[in-house]
LOVEX-628778 format. One record per atom (N, C-alpha, C): residue in one letter; x, y, z. Coordinates in steps of 0.02 Angstrom, whole numbers, padded with zeros to 5 digits, always signed. Layout:
REM residues N
AXYZ...
***
This chain:
REM residues 147
X+00043-00058+00000X-00002+00000+00000X+00045+00062+00000X+00023+00113-00037X+00060+00176-00044X+00069+00208+00028X+00129+00234+00038X+00144+00266+00102X+00146+00341+00095X+00145+00375+00152X+00143+00449+00153X+00200+00483+00115X+00187+00542+00097X+00238+00584+00064X+00293+00604+00111X+00351+00620+00085X+00402+00653+00124X+00386+00727+00118X+00385+00761+00172X+00364+00830+00174X+00419+00880+00160X+00400+00933+00127X+00448+00986+00109X+00423+01053+00135X+00466+01089+00169X+00447+01152+00199X+00446+01208+00145X+00395+01250+00149X+00390+01310+00111X+00405+01368+00158X+00449+01411+00138X+00465+01471+00181X+00425+01529+00151X+00381+01555+00189X+00339+01611+00167X+00379+01676+00157X+00366+01712+00103X+00410+01766+00083X+00396+01833+00119X+00335+01845+00145X+00319+01910+00168X+00324+01916+00243X+00358+01969+00269X+00359+01980+00340X+00290+01989+00369X+00280+01963+00429X+00216+01967+00464X+00219+02026+00513X+00219+02087+00486X+00230+02148+00526X+00181+02157+00581X+00119+02135+00569X+00067+02142+00622X+00062+02080+00665X+00104+02030+00654X+00107+01969+00693X+00036+01938+00700X+00007+01925+00642X-00060+01900+00638X-00063+01831+00610X-00123+01799+00611X-00133+01733+00584X-00114+01733+00508X-00086+01682+00485X-00068+01678+00416X-00099+01618+00382X-00102+01621+00317X-00126+01563+00277X-00089+01563+00211X-00104+01512+00173X-00068+01504+00109X-00079+01561+00062X-00136+01588+00062X-00151+01643+00015X-00111+01705+00031X-00104+01722+00095X-00069+01786+00114X+00008+01777+00114X+00031+01717+00121X+00103+01699+00120X+00146+01740+00170X+00116+01751+00229X+00153+01788+00283X+00197+01739+00321X+00251+01764+00347X+00295+01724+00390X+00254+01709+00454X+00279+01660+00494X+00237+01639+00552X+00223+01691+00603X+00166+01683+00634X+00147+01725+00691X+00191+01699+00750X+00223+01745+00787X+00269+01725+00840X+00247+01755+00906X+00241+01713+00955X+00221+01732+01023X+00269+01704+01075X+00309+01748+01103X+00357+01728+01155X+00343+01766+01217X+00340+01730+01272X+00327+01763+01336X+00384+01807+01358X+00444+01795+01333X+00502+01837+01352X+00557+01831+01298X+00604+01874+01301X+00661+01869+01255X+00701+01806+01267X+00707+01783+01330X+00744+01722+01345X+00708+01662+01311X+00643+01661+01312X+00607+01607+01279X+00616+01609+01204X+00617+01668+01178X+00629+01675+01105X+00698+01647+01084X+00749+01665+01125X+00817+01638+01112X+00819+01560+01119X+00784+01536+01169X+00780+01463+01178X+00750+01431+01114X+00696+01459+01090X+00665+01432+01029X+00714+01437+00970X+00740+01493+00960X+00787+01502+00901X+00846+01455+00904X+00872+01443+00964X+00929+01397+00971X+00909+01325+00958X+00845+01307+00964X+00822+01238+00956X+00773+01230+00898X+00763+01282+00859X+00713+01280+00806X+00720+01219+00760X+00782+01207+00736X+00791+01154+00688X+00771+01085+00717X+00792+01070+00779X+00774+01006+00806X+00698+01000+00821X+00666+01056+00841X+00595+01057+00855X+00555+01042+00790X+00574+01076+00736X+00542+01067+00672X+00553+00996+00646X+00614+00970+00650X+00628+00902+00627X+00588+00851+00666X+00583+00861+00730X+00544+00812+00771X+00470+00817+00754X+00446+00878+00747X+00375+00887+00730X+00359+00853+00664X+00399+00862+00613X+00387+00830+00548X+00391+00754+00553X+00441+00730+00590X+00448+00657+00599X+00386+00629+00631X+00360+00663+00683X+00299+00638+00717X+00240+00641+00671X+00235+00696+00629X+00179+00699+00581X+00183+00643+00530X+00244+00629+00505X+00252+00574+00456X+00230+00508+00488X+00250+00495+00551X+00232+00432+00584X+00155+00428+00592X+00125+00482+00614X+00052+00485+00624X+00016+00470+00558X+00040+00500+00504X+00007+00493+00439X+00026+00427+00403X+00071+00389+00432X+00093+00325+00403X+00041+00270+00412X-00010+00284+00453X-00062+00232+00466X-00103+00221+00402X-00119+00156+00392X-00159+00139+00333X-00227+00173+00334X-00251+00193+00393X-00317+00227+00397X-00324+00287+00353X-00269+00321+00342X-00272+00384+00304X-00274+00373+00228X-00278+00311+00208X-00282+00296+00137X-00356+00290+00115X-00402+00282+00161X-00473+00271+00146X-00504+00334+00118X-00554+00324+00074X-00588+00381+00041X-00625+00425+00090X-00656+00399+00142X-00698+00436+00187X-00663+00463+00249X-00598+00467+00249X-00561+00492+00307X-00534+00562+00296X-00519+00594+00350X-00482+00655+00349X-00428+00652+00400X-00367+00668+00383X-00343+00687+00314X-00333+00623+00273X-00334+00633+00207X-00318+00579+00161X-00249+00594+00130X-00207+00544+00132X-00137+00550+00107X-00138+00574+00034X-00180+00547-00005X-00178+00565-00078X-00200+00637-00089X-00231+00670-00041X-00250+00740-00048X-00194+00787-00028X-00140+00763+00004X-00086+00806+00025X-00036+00817-00033X-00009+00877-00039X+00041+00891-00089X+00111+00871-00066X+00122+00868+00002X+00186+00857+00030X+00218+00922+00055X+00191+00977+00038X+00220+01042+00059X+00185+01066+00122X+00223+01100+00164X+00198+01127+00227X+00236+01191+00241X+00207+01231+00288X+00241+01290+00311X+00223+01301+00385X+00266+01337+00417X+00255+01353+00488X+00209+01414+00494X+00153+01404+00525X+00103+01458+00530X+00110+01500+00595X+00127+01467+00649X+00135+01503+00713X+00181+01465+00761X+00211+01503+00807X+00251+01478+00861X+00230+01513+00924X+00221+01475+00976X+00207+01504+01043X+00253+01469+01092X+00285+01509+01134X+00329+01482+01186X+00311+01518+01251X+00294+01479+01303X+00274+01508+01367X+00293+01464+01424X+00295+01494+01484X+00305+01456+01547X+00238+01432+01572X+00242+01370+01599X+00181+01341+01630X+00203+01289+01682X+00186+01301+01744X+00199+01253+01798X+00274+01231+01797X+00320+01277+01799X+00392+01263+01803X+00419+01223+01741X+00381+01222+01688X+00403+01196+01625X+00393+01248+01571X+00428+01239+01516X+00420+01284+01459X+00382+01244+01405X+00327+01274+01380X+00286+01241+01330X+00299+01275+01262X+00311+01235+01211X+00320+01259+01144X+00264+01229+01099X+00231+01273+01062X+00180+01251+01016X+00200+01274+00947X+00204+01225+00901X+00219+01239+00832X+00157+01220+00791X+00128+01271+00755X+00070+01255+00715X+00091+01254+00642X+00086+01195+00611X+00105+01185+00543X+00043+01178+00498X+00046+01209+00439X-00009+01201+00391X+00021+01158+00331X-00019+01107+00316X-00001+01062+00260X-00047+01078+00202X-00019+01079+00142X-00059+01097+00083X-00091+01033+00053X-00148+01044+00023X-00184+00988-00009X-00211+01008-00077X-00231+00958-00113X-00263+00967-00179X-00338+00971-00171X-00369+01018-00208X-00443+01024-00208X-00469+01012-00277X-00530+00982-00282X-00556+00965-00350X-00578+01026-00388X-00581+01020-00453X-00607+01072-00497X-00679+01090-00475X-00694+01153-00479X-00760+01177-00459X-00770+01192-00384X-00717+01175-00347X-00718+01188-00275X-00707+01266-00265X-00732+01294-00211X-00724+01364-00198X-00649+01382-00182X-00611+01331-00164X-00541+01343-00147X-00498+01338-00208X-00437+01362-00202X-00390+01356-00258X-00372+01283-00265X-00342+01264-00323X-00324+01194-00336X-00278+01168-00281X-00231+01209-00258X-00187+01194-00201X-00198+01246-00149X-00211+01223-00088X-00227+01271-00034X-00213+01237+00034X-00221+01276+00086X-00217+01248+00154X-00264+01188+00160X-00241+01134+00193X-00283+01074+00198X-00285+01047+00269X-00227+01039+00300X-00223+01008+00366X-00178+01049+00412X-00204+01064+00470X-00164+01096+00522X-00144+01046+00573X-00078+01048+00593X-00054+01005+00646X-00016+01049+00695X-00038+01049+00756X-00008+01087+00809X+00031+01040+00854X+00097+01045+00849X+00142+01001+00889X+00158+01035+00955X+00158+00996+01010X+00172+01022+01075X+00238+00989+01102X+00278+01031+01132X+00340+01009+01161X+00345+01038+01233X+00378+01000+01275X+00390+01024+01345X+00467+01026+01354X+00490+01082+01378X+00562+01090+01392X+00569+01090+01470X+00611+01046+01491X+00624+01043+01563X+00692+01075+01576X+00691+01135+01606X+00752+01172+01616X+00807+01135+01656X+00786+01094+01704X+00836+01058+01745X+00873+01008+01702X+00837+00973+01658X+00868+00924+01613X+00895+00954+01549X+00870+01016+01534X+00888+01052+01473X+00873+01010+01410X+00813+00979+01410X+00792+00939+01354X+00719+00954+01336X+00704+00945+01272X+00635+00950+01247X+00609+00879+01239X+00544+00872+01254X+00512+00809+01240X+00446+00824+01201X+00433+00783+01150X+00372+00790+01111X+00313+00767+01155X+00261+00807+01157X+00204+00795+01200X+00139+00779+01163X+00143+00776+01097X+00084+00759+01057X+00064+00817+01012X+00006+00805+00979X-00016+00861+00935X-00093+00857+00926X-00120+00911+00901X-00188+00916+00882X-00190+00925+00807X-00243+00899+00773X-00251+00910+00703X-00318+00943+00688X-00320+00979+00633X-00384+01008+00611X-00384+01022+00537X-00444+01027+00511X-00451+01047+00439X-00449+01123+00436X-00408+01149+00388X-00404+01220+00379X-00422+01242+00310
***
């Protein structure tokens, strides 16, 4: 049976000067929310590993045969393989640091649909916990939604 795509990041070209929600049509860089400058630095220092882990977890989640069925969402064959980072939030909570990465995955839409042929399809919000004492991030799961 056909397996999921390998995903490719799209870097959005336009600065998000108002730090607002973005979508594929507007092509704004991610909305960024940091509780402090220290948390922003922490994110920037670990951005690459956080993104790589999020994508790996998304690939594993979408590797299930369930996503091949016609009546499911998301359907693998509807995905283009491209994604972009829509938002980042980093905050303190109960002596831990929480990182939320919200990724938008693009999908194909049929002719006659109100959407463009390729547009936002699947949102996946990955959660990480940073434990300052151990100085490590751990993946804590994610939420998915249709966008």
